[in-house]
N, C-alpha and C positions, 0 to 999 in steps of 0.2 A: 643594425646587425641583420635584421630580417626584412630589409627594405624591398628586396627583389620578390620575396614571397608575398608581402602585402600588396605590391603592385600587381602581381599575377592574380591574387584573389580578387582584387578590384576589377580586373579585366573579366574575370569569370562571372562574378555575381553583381557587379555594379558598385560604384563608389558608395552609394547610400546604404549598402548592405555589408560593408566591412567597417566595423566600428572600432575606434581606438580611444575614444574619449567618453567620459560619463558611463562607465561600465558597471557601476555599483550593483544594479539590479541583477546582473548576470554573474557577479563575482561573490555574492553573499549567499550563505546557506539560509534556507527558509527559517530554520530555528534560531538564527542569529548566533549560532555557536562557533562559526568560523567564517573567514573571508579569504579569498585568494586574490591573485593578480594575473590577469590574462594579457597576452600579447595583443589579441584582438578578438572581437566577436564577429563571426561570419554567419550570414543568414541566407543560405542558398534558397532558390525558389523552385527547384525541381530535383528529382532524383539524379538526373544527369549532372546537375550542378554540384550536388553532394559528392558524386563520384569524382568530378574534376577537382574539387577542393581537397578530397582525400589524396588524390594523386599528387597534387602540388605540395601538400604537407609531407608526404612520404619522400618526395624528391629533396625537400629541404631538411628532412630529419626532425620535423616538429610534431609534437604529439597533439592529439585532439581530445577534447572533452565534449561528448554529445550532450545536448541539453534540450529538454522539452519545456514544461511549465516551471521548472526549478522548484518543485514542491517536495522534493525528497527530504528524508529525515536522517540520513546517514552520511552526509557529505559525499555523495556519489556523483553529483553533476555540477560541482563548482571547481574551478581551476585550483592548482596548487599556488604557492606563493612565489614561484620562480619568475613570473612575467614572461615565460617562454611558451605557454600553451595557447592553442586556439580553442576558444569555445565555439562549437558548431551548433548554432541554434536552429532547430527545426520548425520554428513557429510559423514560417511562411508556407510550409507543406501542410495545408489544412483542408484540402478538398475531400469530400465524400465522392469517390470515383464511380461507384456503382452500387445498386441494391438489386439483388436477385431474389424475387419473392418465392419462386419455385424451389430454389436451392436453400432458402432461408439464410442468406448471407449478405453482408455489407462489406464493401471494400473502401477503406479510408486511408488517407495519408497520415504520417506519424505525428504531425503537428496539430491534428484535429483535437480540439478540446473535448474531453470526455462528455461533458454535458451537451455540447453541440451534436456529438455523435448519437447520444441517447435521444435527443430531440428529432434528429433525422430518421432514426428507426421508428419512433412513435408516429411521426407524420406519415410514414409508409404503412402504418398499421401493425408494427412489430415492437418487440421489447428487446433492447440490448441491456442485459442485467447487471453489468459491472457498475458498482455504485460505491463511492467513498466520499469522505468529507471534502476533499479538495477537488471534486469533479467540475467545479466551475472554472478551474485554472489548470489542472493537470492535463496532460495530453496522452493520447492512446499509445504513442511510441514509448513514452516513459513508463506507462502502465505495463506494457509488455516487457520492456527492458528490465523492469524490477519484479515482474510476475506479481502485480498488485493483487490484493485480496478484496477487502471491503465487507459490506454488510450482507451480501447474498451468496457468499461462497458455499454456505451450507447446502443450497439447492443447485447452484449453477457452476460452482468451482471457481478457482482463481483465473486470472487473465489467460494463463496457459490453456485451460480447458475451453476457453471461449474463442481461441484462435485456430483457424484452419490453414492459413498460409501467410507467408511473409515475402516482402521485397526487402532486400538487404544490400547495402554497399559494404563490400569486404574491406579488410585492412589494406588491400592492394589497390583499392579504387575500382574494383570490378563490381558489376551489378548482378546479383542472384535474383532471378525472377521465380519466386516460389508461391505466387498468389493463385494456387490451383482451386481452392474452395472444395477440395475432395475430403470426404470423411473417411475414406479407405484408400491407402496408398502404401503398400509394403514393398517399396523399391529401394531398399538400402537404409542407411543411417537417417535418423530423423533430424535433419539440419535445423528445422524450425525450432525444435525444443532446445537445441544448443544455444540459439540466440535469445530466446525468451528467458529472462532471468539472468542474463549475462552482464547486465548493467553497462552496456556499451563497450565492454572490454574485448569483444571478438569481432565486432562489426557494427554498422549503424542501420537500425531498422528505419525504413523510409515509408513503408505502407504495410497494411495487413488486411487479410480477409477474415471476417469475424462472424460468429454464429449469431443468428437472430432466433427469437422465440415468439409464439403468438402472445398477444397482449392478454393478461388475465381479465376475466369478467369482473372480478372484485378483488380488492386488497383490504384486509382488516388488520388493525393493530391493537394489541392488548398490552397492558402494563400490570405486572404482578409483583407483590411483595413476597419474598421467600426468606425463611428463617436462617438459612445457611447456604454455603456453596454446594454442599452435598445435596440439599433440597433442590437447588437450581439444576443440578445434573439429573436428579430424579424427574423434575418437571420436563427437562429436555427429552427424556425417554418417553414420557407420556405424550408429549407433543408429536414425536415421531409416529407413535402408534395411532393417534387420533387424526392427525393432519396429513400424514404421509408426505408425498412430494409437494403438497401445498405449503409446508413449513419453509418459508424463504428467509426468515430472519430470526435470530435468537441471540440477543445481546444481554450481557450481565453487567451490572454497575454496582460497585460498593458504596456503602453509606457515605464515606468521606468524599468520594468523587462527586456524589450528588449534592453533598453539603456545600462543596465549592461552587457548584452551579447556582444553588440558592443564594449563596453569599454574594457572588459577583454579578449575577444576572437576576436580581430580585423581582423583575417583572415576570419571570417565568415561574409557573406553579409546578412544583416537583411532588408528585403523589407519593405518599407513604414513607418517604425517606427517613423521617425522624423516628419511626417506630420499627424499622427492620434493618438488618445488616446488609441485605442485598435486594436489589430490584432487577426484574427481567423484562425486557421488551421483546415481544413476539410479533411476527408478521405471518399472516396466512393469505396466500394468493390462491384464488379459486377460479376454475374455468367454467363453472356452472352459473352461479349467481351470488349476489351479496347475501341473500337469505340463507343459502346453503353454507357459505363461509361462516356466517354468524352462528348458525346452528352447530357447526363443528367446534367453534371456539367455546360456545357455552357448554358443550359436552366435555371438552377438555378441562375447562376451569372447574366444573363440578367434580370431575374425577380428581383433579389436583387438590381441591379443597378437602375432599373426603380423605385423600391419602395423607394430608397434613403437610404437603410440600409447598403449598401456597396459603398465606394467611389473609390476603386480600387481593382484589384484582379489579381492573376496570377495562372495558372495551371501548375504543374510540367510536363515537356515534357517527362521525362524518370525516371527510378528508381533512378538514381544518384541524380537528382534534388529533388525527393521526400524525399530521405534520408537526404539531406541537410536541407530541411525545417523542418523535424522532429528533426534533430539534434539541430536546433535553439531552439525549444521548450524544449528539454531535457537538454540544456545547462544552462537554467535559474537557477536551484539550485546551479550549480557549479559556475556560475558568482556571485551569491549572496554570496556564501562562500568566494570567492576572495575579495569581497567588505568588508567583516568583519562579526563578530558574529551578529546574527539576531534572532528575535523572530518569530517562525514558528507557523502557525495555519492551521489546516486541517479541514475545516468546510464544512458542506453541508446545503444548503438553498433551499426551493422550487424555481424552475427555474424562475417562474413568479415574485418572490420577490427579486431576486438577484440585479437588478438595484437599487432598493430602499435601500437594505442592503449596497451595496458598497457606494452609495452616502452619506448616513447618517453616516456610520462608518468611512469613509474617513474624513468627516468634523469633527466628534467627536474627532478622534485621533489628527488631525492637530490643533484643538483648544486646546486640553488638553496638547499636547507635541509639541510646535512649532518646525518646521523644520524636523519633523519625515518623513521618506520616506517609501512609501508603495509599496511592491512588490506583485502585484496581478496577479495570473495566475491560470490555472487549467482546470478541465474537465467540462466546462459549460454544455455540453450535458446531464450530469447526476446530475448537481447541486452541484458539488464539487469544491470549490475554495481553493487554497493554498494562504491564505491571510496573507502575511508575513510583518514584520515591521523591517525596517532598521534604525539605528541611524542617526541623522542629519549628513550632509556631513562633517561638521567640528568638530564632536564630537568623543569621544573615545568609541568604540563599547562595550568593556568589561564593562566600567563604565555605559554605557547606559543600558545594561542588568541588572546589579546589582541594578541600581536605579529604572528602569521603568518596568521591565518584569512583575511583579505581577500586577501592575496597568494596563498595556496594555492588559494582558490576561483577567482581569476582565471586561474591557471596551468591548473587542471584544466578549467575551462569553455572556455578558449581551445583546449585540446587536443580536448575533446569536439566543439567546432564544426569544428575542422580535419578530424575524422573523420566529419562529417555526422551527429552524434548529437544527443541531447536532454539538457538539464541536469536534467530531472525525468522519470523513467520511470514511477514509480508512487506517489510520495509527495505529489505536487502542488506548487503554488507557494506557497500560504499568504501570509504577510507576509515570509518570509525571502528569497524569490527574486524579489520584485516588480521591484526595480531591475535584476537580471540579465536578467529576461525582456524588459524594455524595451530593454536594450542588445543582445540577441541576436535578437529577433524582428524581422522586416522591418516598415517603416512601414505597409505595406499590411495585414499581419496585425493589427498593433496598432490600426489605424483600424477594422477590421471588429469586433474584440473590444470596443472602446470603444462602437461604435455599438450592438451587441447589449446591452451593459450599460445604456446610456442609454435604449434602447427599453423594456426590461423592468423596470428599476429606476431611473426618472428622478430620484428623490429620493436615491439612493445610500444607502439604509438597510439593504440586505442585505449583511452582512459587509463593510463598506467597508474598503479598504486591503488586501484579499486579492486575489490574481491581478493586479488592476490598481491602480495608485496611487490613493489616495483623492482 
């Protein structure tokens, strides 16, 4: 049916970069919650080739699904089941094009793996602060397309705040060169911010100019036991006052989340988790010295102990210990996967409202579904919780999802709305949350979003069915 299109794509990108067999790695969702079927996977090697591929698909009326590292969590970068979509993989666009030390910027192509980008910045003597668990395989294009967050949003902001300019292939196959690197440019609509967070539904990000920062002289990590979520919020306030801009990480972890880590990764030592309902992981980045950073931490923890918002604490003595503490936090999703299928939520709540949200939603779920287990952890410093729900200990996880997922989602999202929050803090909407977005966004917001989509992608060929209903 699409023989002519596939022939054209092979001529544009080369036979070896138009795949029609053994596509499982490109068709499966990272969480194994769904699988699609692609017509082909196309791997262009340049922005010009991306533009040519888009034009060929537009001429054939075939929709495209842009894909980076395929590490998304909301079914946003896998094809549907029609067998008629092209997966456009950007993994060959992985060059760091330039580093401008005076302008504190780095320009990289969309397929550059986040960890490689971090390494390139560090080798040049700078910090690129975007950091998340999938950084060894996720790509900067995908990070920008989903406006990824991670562990240092508290200090540096989401991917949006770290990006100064974009290069984009439009839905018509034209190339917008917006890699200016300017921090001030008030010349009309901010097109960059339209494409960041649009999940490939408006165009395809092919390169970005990103902010760099000086490397800190020292980074110290502390682990604290706190009696309640309210005390964790109180500790956050103290950390802001004592550490100021040095506070670059503030993660909260519930007792059951850490219990799963201890259960499934017994080689890891989890401090304090048996004696406290929550633990907090803090990071202090200092531009003076390690001694100054340690002194700041000691003063903070003394104040926190005196105020009663911390019952015990430990400061990492070296980089190895710091990495071990961070590894505990990063092991929670893996431990939860080992425990069985679960219902994930990526929500944001005003920080002041988080204790009330957690208390009321915990009670609601446990009343409605007796025995349900709550895996609560996340980036408390910026108000983002991964509020996940595990089946009862003696229940079948797959049956639990089939029976309760819709009900659990409705209960959690209603509670999020009650506390003026968002149902997607950093994972995006994808195809999994399209219906919920329509139900929760105002008609005015939805009308404006549809108008933007219709204006930029009138044929609806850019990742249809993601963010907005197809």
